[in-house]
N, C-alpha and C positions, 0 to 999 in steps of 0.2 A: 664784201660789198657787191651788191647786185649790179648787173648791167642795166643800162637805160632801156634796153629792148624787151626786158621781161614785163609781162602784163602785171599790173598791180590792182588789187581788190581791197576795198575798205569794208570791214564787217563790224556792225555795231552789236552790242549785247553779247560780246565775243568771249566772255570768261567761263561760261558753263553751258551745259545742255546743247541745244541746237547751235547756238553761236560758236562754241568751242569746236563742235564737229565740222561746221562749215569752214573754220580756219583750216583744219586738216584736209578737208575736201579740195579747197582751192589750192593748197600747197601741192597736193597730188596732181592737180592739173597743170602745175608748173608756175602758178602765179606767186608773186610776192604779195604779202598780206599786211595790211595795217588793221590791227585788232583793237577795238576800243570798248571799254566798259568802265563803270566806276571802280571796280576792284581788281581789274586785270593786273597780272604780274609780268615782269619781263620773262622771256623765254630764250632758250639757248639755240636760236636758229636765226642766222644773219638775214634771212629773207622774211621774217616776221618782226614787225615793229609794233610794240604795244603802246597804247596812249591811254592813260587814265583820264576819266572824266565823265560827267553826267551828260548824256545826249540831249537832255532837256534844256541845257544851257547853250545858247548860240556860240559862246566862246569855245566850247568843246569842239564844235564842227569846224571852227577856224583853225584850231590847233591841230586837228586830225588831218584836214586837207593840207595844211602847211607842212606837216611832218611827212605825209606821203610824198609830196612833191620834192621836198628837200632830200629825203632818203633814196627814193626810187625814180624820181624824175618824170612821173606820169601817174595818171589814174585811168583805169579802164572799166572797172565795175564797182557799183556801190550795193552792198547788201544791207538793207534796212531791216535788221533782225530784231533789235531792241524793242521790247514792248512790255506793257504792264497789263494785267487782267484783274479787275475787281468786280466780283459777282455779287450784286446786292439788289434787292427790290428798288425800283427807280426812286421812290420817295426816300430812301435811306441813304442815297448818295450824299456825302457832304461836299462843301465848297472845296475842301482839301482834296478829296477823291477826284473831283472834277479837274482841279488844277494839275494834279499829279499825272492823271491819265492822259489828258490832252497835251501836257507838256512833253511827255515821253513819246507817246504814240504819233502825235501830229507835229508838233514843233521839232522834234528830233529828226523826223523825216524831211520836213520842209527846209530847215537850215542846211543840213548836210548835203542833200541832193542838189539844192540850189548853188551851193559853193563848189560842189564837185563838177557840175555839169560843163562848165567851160573847159575843164581839163579833159573830159571825155571828147568834147568837140575837137580839141586840139590834137587828139589821137586819131581823128577821122571817124569816131564812133565809140560805142561802148554799151554797157548794159547796167540797168538799174532794176533791182529786184527786192520786193518787200515781202515780209511774212505777215499775213493777216490772220483771220480765223473763220472757220466755216460757219460760225454762229451769225456772221454778217448776212449770209444768204439763207440760212436755215435756223432761225431762232427756235429755242426749245424752252417750253414753259418750266422744265426742271432747272434751268440755269439762267436766272435773270441777268441780263447782260447788256443793258442798254448803252453804258459807257463804251464797252468793247465795240458795239456795233456802230456807234456814233463816230468813234475814231478810226477803227480799222476799216469801216465802210468808207470813210473819207479817203483812206489810202487806196481802197480798190477803185473808187471813182477817179482818183488822181492818177492812178496807174494807167487807166485807159486814156485819159485826157493827155497826159504826158506822152504816151506812146504815139498818139496821133500827131501831136504838136512837133515831135522830133522825127517822125517816120522817115522823112527824106534825108535826114542828116546822119543816118547810121547808128542812131541811138535807140536801142530797144528797151522797153519798160514792161516789166512782168510782175506778177505776185504769185506767191504760193499761199493757199488757204488751208491750213491744217485743221484736222479734228484735234482731239486731246492726245498729246504725245507723252510718252513716259520719260519725264525729266524730273530733276530735283524739285521743281516747283510743286509737284503733286505728291503728297505723303502716300505711303503704301496703303493706308487704311481707306483711301478715297478711290483706289484703282478699280474696284469692283463696280461701284456706282458709275465711274466715269467710263468704263468699258462698255456698260449697258446703254449709254447714249449713242453708240455707234452701231449701225445695222450689222456690222461684222462681229459685234460683241467682243471687241478687244481694243486695247490702246494701240496707237501708232508708235513706231520706234523712231528715234532721232535720225537714224540712217534714211528713213523714208523721206523725211523732209530735205535732207542733204542731197539725196539722189534727185529730188524734184528740182531743186535750185540749180544743180549742176546740168541737169537736162536743159533747163531754160538758158543757161549760160552758153550751151554749145548748140543751140537751135536757131540758126540765123534767120529763119523765115517766121519765127514766132515772136510776136509782139502784142501788147495789150491783152495778154492772156491772164486769166485768174485760174491757176491750176489747183483744183481741189484734190487734197491728199488726206482724206477724212473718213476712210472706212465706210463710205456711202451716205454720210450725213447729209450731204447737199442734194442727194438724189431723193431721199425721203425717209420715212420712219415707219 
């Protein structure tokens, strides 16, 4: 069982890809981790608590925050990593697409962050970091992505707004804005096309995003930052 003095981080979308790597990264920093996703399985590490649930459901946020406080006694960081990306021409989006993408990308962020914030304040401060997408700042005609921009753009705007609202209370709020990262989400046959979207002509690695999140975690003077880790996409084409 962990001591109550160990920092505790909540990570959403934690079962694979970037989320699973973030769990490892925060454990290496010495944090206890509460890892949540729909399909996450228990792990053999007393300092990782897994909670199954759909982050789009407000009840999941309640269970995750409650479990963190019960098991580890505190919450210091929230990593809003869970996200869904549906690339379609704007008029092809269905009501179901809209409901699913806004529920995960926006509702998930809103409910979890709102419930966790009082616990960060109780520790005298903390960190909230969200994973967005470079398409917010640099739309690309080859990847129609209005729903991603609508929702992840909302997260980026909220990141700056929250950072300023809580700047004097020790809570920092940042985002990492990735290009396309080599994860199970992208089948091998799409890699060449996706690589060509980046000025550096390759995909990012999961570790690139983890390193960026951990930099922000350990950068006490950085808040309200949208850190682009995108192989130059946000700079131009």
